[in-house]
N, C-alpha and C positions, 0 to 999 in steps of 0.2 A: 504494500499500499504506499502510495507516495504522499508525503506531507505537502500541502500547498504552502507557498510562501506567505508569511504573515503580512497582511496589508498594513500600510502605514496609516495610522489613524490621525485624522486632523485634530487640531486643538479642540478641546472641549469647548462648547459655546460659552460656558461661564468664564473661560480663560481668555476669550477673545474680545471682551468689552469691560469697561470700568463698572464694576458692580455697585459703585457708589452712586451711579446715575440710574434712575428708573428707566426701564426699557418696556416698550410695547411692541409685540409682534402681532401683525394684523394681516388680513386677507387683502392683498394689494389690487385685486381685480374687482373687488366689491365697492360699489359707489358709496354705499352707506358707511362701510368701514373706513374708506379713504376720507370721507367727509368728517368722520369722528377724529381722525388723525389731524386733519387741517384745523379743526376746532381746538384740539389740544396745543398745536403749534401756536395758535393765536393767544390762548389763555395762559400758556406757560411762559410768563414774563421772565422767569429766572433761567429759562432754556435748559432745564435739568433733564427733561425726557429725551431719550434716544429711541429710535424706531427701526424696525426691520420688517420687511414683508415676509409673510409665511412661505411664499413661493421661493424665496432666496435659499441658498444652501445653509446659510446661518440660521434663518428662521425655521427651516425644516429640522435642522439639528436640535434647535431648542424645543420644538414641538415633541420630537422623539425623546429628548432628555426628560421631559416632563410627562411622558406617557400619553401624549395627545396624538390623534390620527393625523397623518400627513396627506391623505388622499382627498380630504374634504375639510376645509378650514372653517368649521361652524362655531368657532370661538376665537376670541383674541386671547393673547397671553400677556399679562403684565407681570414684570418682575421688579419688585420694589423692596429695598433693604434685604435682599436675598430670599424673599418670600414670593412664591408664584401664585398668581390669581387668574382665574378663568371665569367665563360667563359673566353674569351680572356683578359678581364680586370683583371682577377685574375693573369694570366701569366704576364701581364705588371706590376702589382703591386708588384709581387714577384721579378721580375727581377730588378725593380727600387730600391728595398730594398737592393740589393746586391752591389749597387754602380757602378762606372764606370768600364768597358765599358757596362755592362749589363743594366744600366739605359737607354741606347739608345733605348731599347724596347718601351719606351714611344712614339716613333715616330708612333707606330701602332695606337695611339689614334687619329691621323689625319683622320683615316678612320671613316665613320659614324658608330654609334653603330649597326645599322641594318646590315651593311656589316660585321662588326667584329663578331657579333653573328652568322650570316649565315656561315661564314668561319669556326668558331669554331664548330658549329653544324655539319657541313659536316664531319669533322675529328672525333668528338665525337661519332657520330652514326655509324661510320665505324671502330672505333679503334680496336675492337677485330678482325675483318677480316683483317685489314691492319697490325697490330702489334702482335696480339695474346692475349690469355687469359689464366690465370693460373686456376687450379682447386680450389685453395685456396690462401689466402694471403701468400706471401713468408716469410720465416724466415729472419728477417732483420739482416743486418750487426751489429756488436757490436756498431759502431758509431751511426747508425740510431736507434738502440734499446734504447740508452740513451736519445734520443730526441723524442721518440714515446710516445704519450699519449693515454690512453684508451686501 
């Protein structure tokens, strides 16, 4: 039996970016998801957030690292202070990082997780029909390009 040569493994995603800066991995072809990222770019006056599309090798690696499927990006992934958030919890964590009044999104946490996930899943599964889909990831603005990883 012949042993296959060991493949070189790329850097782990967590080693490829500054973990002190919050990161959002999003579906780059989803109009709704891209719109959310544009909103965060405008609201993030301290320019702390970094972004990656889920379709990029870096984004896919992060999805795999956190046990998320890479064939269908029905959630975004936010990594803040080393903690990973998905679904509606991701939205809440991101908004809370932006300070007042956006921190008020934490009120959504009074809903049971099962209800939060159910609500998020309804929008996520229908996002292309409701908001549209691009053929490819859009060319980011200059401001977003400076904060895009991968």
